[in-house]
OpenMM code with the backbone's topology and positions (N, CA, C; nanometers):
from openmm import Vec3, app, unit

residues = "MET ILE ASP LEU PHE THR ASP LEU GLN GLN GLN LEU ASN LYS LEU SER ILE ARG LYS MET GLN PHE GLN VAL ASN HIS ILE ILE PHE ASP PHE ASP GLU GLU LEU THR HIS ASP GLU LYS ILE ASP ILE LEU ASP ASP ASN ILE GLY PHE TRP GLU ALA ASN ASP GLU ASP ASP LEU ILE ASP GLU ILE THR THR ALA SER GLY TRP CYS ILE LYS SER ILE ASP TYR HIS HIS ILE LEU ASN".split()
positions = [
    Vec3(11.9026, 7.7731, 8.0403),
    Vec3(11.9550, 7.9084, 8.0371),
    Vec3(11.8649, 7.9981, 8.1222),
    Vec3(11.9249, 8.0834, 8.2024),
    Vec3(11.8535, 8.1740, 8.2904),
    Vec3(11.8204, 8.3023, 8.2146),
    Vec3(11.6962, 8.3418, 8.2223),
    Vec3(11.6546, 8.4677, 8.1600),
    Vec3(11.6821, 8.5802, 8.2593),
    Vec3(11.7903, 8.6534, 8.2372),
    Vec3(11.8315, 8.7585, 8.3294),
    Vec3(11.7308, 8.8718, 8.3375),
    Vec3(11.6646, 8.9012, 8.2257),
    Vec3(11.5661, 9.0095, 8.2272),
    Vec3(11.4486, 8.9750, 8.3177),
    Vec3(11.3988, 8.8527, 8.3092),
    Vec3(11.2863, 8.8104, 8.3927),
    Vec3(11.3250, 8.8146, 8.5394),
    Vec3(11.4430, 8.7649, 8.5721),
    Vec3(11.4895, 8.7663, 8.7104),
    Vec3(11.5047, 8.9097, 8.7611),
    Vec3(11.5608, 8.9959, 8.6788),
    Vec3(11.5784, 9.1363, 8.7158),
    Vec3(11.4423, 9.2020, 8.7375),
    Vec3(11.3465, 9.1755, 8.6506),
    Vec3(11.2134, 9.2338, 8.6635),
    Vec3(11.1451, 9.1866, 8.7918),
    Vec3(11.1614, 9.0609, 8.8280),
    Vec3(11.1033, 9.0094, 8.9518),
    Vec3(11.1645, 9.0791, 9.0731),
    Vec3(11.2940, 9.1005, 9.0714),
    Vec3(11.3606, 9.1693, 9.1822),
    Vec3(11.3147, 9.3146, 9.1923),
    Vec3(11.3000, 9.3811, 9.0787),
    Vec3(11.2530, 9.5194, 9.0791),
    Vec3(11.1099, 9.5289, 9.1305),
    Vec3(11.0262, 9.4334, 9.0947),
    Vec3(10.8885, 9.4326, 9.1432),
    Vec3(10.8842, 9.4210, 9.2950),
    Vec3(10.9723, 9.3423, 9.3531),
    Vec3(10.9774, 9.3280, 9.4981),
    Vec3(11.0183, 9.4589, 9.5655),
    Vec3(11.1071, 9.5342, 9.5019),
    Vec3(11.1572, 9.6581, 9.5600),
    Vec3(11.0630, 9.7764, 9.5401),
    Vec3(10.9761, 9.7666, 9.4423),
    Vec3(10.8945, 9.8827, 9.4075),
    Vec3(10.7531, 9.8728, 9.4643),
    Vec3(10.7443, 9.8327, 9.5887),
    Vec3(10.6147, 9.8293, 9.6543),
    Vec3(10.5674, 9.9725, 9.6705),
    Vec3(10.4508, 9.9992, 9.6177),
    Vec3(10.3973, 10.1348, 9.6245),
    Vec3(10.3374, 10.1597, 9.7620),
    Vec3(10.3806, 10.2665, 9.8243),
    Vec3(10.3301, 10.2987, 9.9574),
    Vec3(10.1925, 10.3626, 9.9461),
    Vec3(10.1098, 10.3348, 10.0452),
    Vec3(9.9761, 10.3913, 10.0507),
    Vec3(9.9779, 10.5158, 10.1387),
    Vec3(9.8809, 10.6000, 10.1182),
    Vec3(9.8669, 10.7215, 10.1963),
    Vec3(9.7638, 10.6988, 10.3073),
    Vec3(9.7966, 10.7443, 10.4276),
    Vec3(9.7065, 10.7346, 10.5418),
    Vec3(9.6939, 10.8720, 10.6066),
    Vec3(9.5757, 10.9018, 10.6552),
    Vec3(9.5545, 11.0218, 10.7355),
    Vec3(9.5247, 10.9774, 10.8771),
    Vec3(9.6158, 11.0085, 10.9690),
    Vec3(9.6010, 10.9716, 11.1098),
    Vec3(9.5281, 11.0856, 11.1800),
    Vec3(9.4139, 11.0535, 11.2417),
    Vec3(9.3298, 11.1539, 11.3066),
    Vec3(9.3480, 11.1590, 11.4577),
    Vec3(9.3771, 11.0443, 11.5174),
    Vec3(9.3855, 11.0381, 11.6638),
    Vec3(9.4737, 10.9202, 11.7034),
    Vec3(9.5580, 10.9403, 11.8031),
    Vec3(9.6446, 10.8325, 11.8546),
    Vec3(9.6436, 10.8388, 12.0067),
    Vec3(9.6433, 10.7220, 12.0677),
    Vec3(9.6692, 10.7121, 12.2112),
    Vec3(9.7969, 10.6309, 12.2255),
    Vec3(9.9007, 10.6953, 12.2790),
    Vec3(10.0280, 10.6279, 12.3019),
    Vec3(10.0314, 10.5703, 12.4431),
    Vec3(10.1191, 10.4750, 12.4626),
    Vec3(10.1405, 10.4151, 12.5945),
    Vec3(10.2507, 10.4953, 12.6645),
    Vec3(10.2173, 10.6204, 12.7014),
    Vec3(10.3139, 10.7086, 12.7661),
    Vec3(10.3415, 10.6628, 12.9087),
    Vec3(10.4634, 10.6924, 12.9551),
    Vec3(10.4906, 10.6702, 13.0971),
    Vec3(10.4564, 10.7992, 13.1725),
    Vec3(10.4554, 10.7894, 13.3007),
    Vec3(10.4114, 10.9014, 13.3842),
    Vec3(10.5159, 11.0125, 13.3968),
    Vec3(10.6368, 10.9902, 13.3465),
    Vec3(10.7425, 11.0901, 13.3610),
    Vec3(10.7278, 11.2081, 13.2645),
    Vec3(10.6465, 11.1943, 13.1617),
    Vec3(10.6284, 11.3028, 13.0653),
    Vec3(10.5299, 11.4053, 13.1185),
    Vec3(10.5570, 11.5306, 13.0863),
    Vec3(10.4616, 11.6350, 13.1225),
    Vec3(10.3467, 11.6356, 13.0216),
    Vec3(10.2411, 11.7041, 13.0570),
    Vec3(10.1259, 11.7163, 12.9669),
    Vec3(10.1685, 11.7810, 12.8352),
    Vec3(10.2493, 11.8848, 12.8427),
    Vec3(10.2954, 11.9536, 12.7218),
    Vec3(10.3816, 11.8639, 12.6332),
    Vec3(10.4658, 11.7808, 12.6934),
    Vec3(10.5481, 11.6865, 12.6155),
    Vec3(10.4587, 11.5858, 12.5432),
    Vec3(10.3567, 11.5379, 12.6110),
    Vec3(10.2631, 11.4427, 12.5484),
    Vec3(10.1908, 11.5078, 12.4311),
    Vec3(10.1466, 11.6300, 12.4491),
    Vec3(10.0772, 11.7029, 12.3422),
    Vec3(10.1692, 11.7229, 12.2219),
    Vec3(10.2948, 11.7574, 12.2461),
    Vec3(10.3913, 11.7757, 12.1370),
    Vec3(10.4099, 11.6462, 12.0577),
    Vec3(10.4213, 11.5339, 12.1264),
    Vec3(10.4382, 11.4050, 12.0587),
    Vec3(10.3140, 11.3713, 11.9779),
    Vec3(10.1985, 11.3931, 12.0347),
    Vec3(10.0734, 11.3683, 11.9613),
    Vec3(10.0653, 11.4561, 11.8377),
    Vec3(10.0925, 11.5855, 11.8531),
    Vec3(10.0860, 11.6780, 11.7395),
    Vec3(10.1833, 11.6399, 11.6281),
    Vec3(10.3005, 11.5899, 11.6665),
    Vec3(10.4015, 11.5501, 11.5676),
    Vec3(10.3587, 11.4286, 11.4859),
    Vec3(10.2650, 11.3490, 11.5368),
    Vec3(10.2308, 11.2228, 11.4712),
    Vec3(10.0900, 11.2183, 11.4132),
    Vec3(10.0125, 11.3228, 11.4337),
    Vec3(9.8812, 11.3345, 11.3709),
    Vec3(9.9023, 11.3946, 11.2330),
    Vec3(9.8353, 11.3396, 11.1329),
    Vec3(9.8481, 11.3941, 10.9978),
    Vec3(9.8665, 11.2840, 10.8958),
    Vec3(9.9396, 11.3148, 10.7913),
    Vec3(9.9537, 11.2241, 10.6780),
    Vec3(10.0814, 11.1415, 10.6876),
    Vec3(10.0667, 11.0126, 10.6572),
    Vec3(10.1770, 10.9170, 10.6610),
    Vec3(10.1733, 10.8311, 10.5351),
    Vec3(10.2890, 10.7817, 10.4952),
    Vec3(10.3003, 10.6823, 10.3884),
    Vec3(10.3477, 10.5525, 10.4501),
    Vec3(10.2823, 10.4425, 10.4114),
    Vec3(10.3211, 10.3111, 10.4626),
    Vec3(10.2761, 10.2043, 10.3626),
    Vec3(10.3356, 10.0865, 10.3733),
    Vec3(10.3005, 9.9764, 10.2838),
    Vec3(10.1618, 9.9204, 10.3127),
    Vec3(10.1234, 9.9190, 10.4400),
    Vec3(9.9930, 9.8689, 10.4824),
    Vec3(9.9663, 9.9179, 10.6244),
    Vec3(9.8575, 9.8710, 10.6834),
    Vec3(9.8203, 9.9172, 10.8171),
    Vec3(9.9242, 9.8802, 10.9229),
    Vec3(9.9776, 9.7595, 10.9144),
    Vec3(10.0804, 9.7174, 11.0106),
    Vec3(10.2063, 9.8025, 10.9969),
    Vec3(10.2430, 9.8330, 10.8736),
    Vec3(10.3600, 9.9169, 10.8504),
    Vec3(10.3361, 10.0587, 10.9024),
    Vec3(10.2121, 10.1069, 10.8920),
    Vec3(10.1785, 10.2385, 10.9473),
    Vec3(10.2072, 10.2424, 11.0971),
    Vec3(10.1627, 10.1405, 11.1685),
    Vec3(10.1867, 10.1321, 11.3127),
    Vec3(10.3369, 10.1303, 11.3410),
    Vec3(10.4100, 10.0492, 11.2652),
    Vec3(10.5557, 10.0407, 11.2837),
    Vec3(10.6240, 10.1747, 11.2558),
    Vec3(10.5816, 10.2428, 11.1491),
    Vec3(10.6408, 10.3717, 11.1135),
    Vec3(10.6204, 10.4746, 11.2250),
    Vec3(10.4977, 10.4820, 11.2766),
    Vec3(10.4683, 10.5805, 11.3809),
    Vec3(10.5398, 10.5453, 11.5110),
    Vec3(10.5424, 10.4173, 11.5450),
    Vec3(10.6115, 10.3733, 11.6663),
    Vec3(10.7599, 10.4072, 11.6581),
    Vec3(10.8196, 10.3811, 11.5434),
    Vec3(10.9619, 10.4106, 11.5243),
    Vec3(10.9880, 10.5608, 11.5300),
    Vec3(10.9040, 10.6384, 11.4635),
    Vec3(10.9244, 10.7840, 11.4590),
    Vec3(10.9030, 10.8494, 11.5954),
    Vec3(10.8043, 10.8012, 11.6693),
    Vec3(10.7704, 10.8654, 11.7972),
    Vec3(10.8519, 10.8105, 11.9136),
    Vec3(10.8886, 10.6824, 11.9054),
    Vec3(10.9565, 10.6176, 12.0162),
    Vec3(10.8613, 10.5629, 12.1214),
    Vec3(10.7311, 10.5634, 12.0912),
    Vec3(10.6299, 10.5166, 12.1860),
    Vec3(10.5404, 10.4123, 12.1215),
    Vec3(10.4974, 10.3141, 12.2002),
    Vec3(10.4024, 10.2139, 12.1531),
    Vec3(10.2636, 10.2780, 12.1421),
    Vec3(10.1870, 10.2299, 12.0480),
    Vec3(10.0529, 10.2821, 12.0242),
    Vec3(9.9510, 10.1919, 12.0925),
    Vec3(9.8646, 10.2516, 12.1729),
    Vec3(9.7555, 10.1771, 12.2369),
    Vec3(9.6316, 10.1758, 12.1477),
    Vec3(9.6086, 10.2870, 12.0773),
    Vec3(9.4909, 10.3001, 11.9924),
    Vec3(9.5208, 10.4021, 11.8838),
    Vec3(9.4623, 10.3801, 11.7657),
    Vec3(9.4846, 10.4736, 11.6554),
    Vec3(9.3597, 10.4802, 11.5695),
    Vec3(9.3292, 10.6016, 11.5220),
    Vec3(9.2191, 10.6232, 11.4284),
    Vec3(9.2794, 10.6838, 11.3027),
    Vec3(9.2582, 10.6184, 11.1896),
    Vec3(9.3160, 10.6660, 11.0632),
    Vec3(9.2230, 10.6293, 10.9493),
    Vec3(9.2481, 10.6935, 10.8356),
    Vec3(9.1775, 10.6627, 10.7112),
    Vec3(9.2793, 10.6358, 10.6028),
    Vec3(9.2530, 10.5351, 10.5225),
    Vec3(9.3352, 10.5082, 10.4041),
    Vec3(9.2877, 10.6025, 10.2949),
    Vec3(9.3792, 10.6775, 10.2375),
    Vec3(9.3447, 10.7722, 10.1315),
    Vec3(9.3630, 10.7028, 9.9977),
    Vec3(9.2549, 10.6906, 9.9242),
    Vec3(9.2601, 10.6256, 9.7937),
    Vec3(9.3121, 10.7238, 9.6910),
    Vec3(9.4011, 10.6766, 9.6064),
    Vec3(9.4578, 10.7626, 9.5008),
    Vec3(9.3753, 10.7543, 9.3758),
] * unit.nanometer
topology = app.Topology()
chain = topology.addChain("A")
for resn in residues:
    res = topology.addResidue(resn, chain)
    for name in ("N", "CA", "C"):
        topology.addAtom(name, app.Element.getBySymbol(name[0]), res)
């Protein structure tokens, strides 16, 4: 007999991954030469600050997806709760 409660609890545990808090201090994006200096500054300003992600790799993916640019270098701190 299958214990439906145990199976349900396992599925809920998989879905309820708690996101961590990160403070991004500095990013270097792989910008192309077609952007103006002001456009680059706007993109940087939009992505510096606080982010939620599952882990460090997810942080990179989140910022890349949000900005539309690949990250060459990043400086961040994990904020402990």
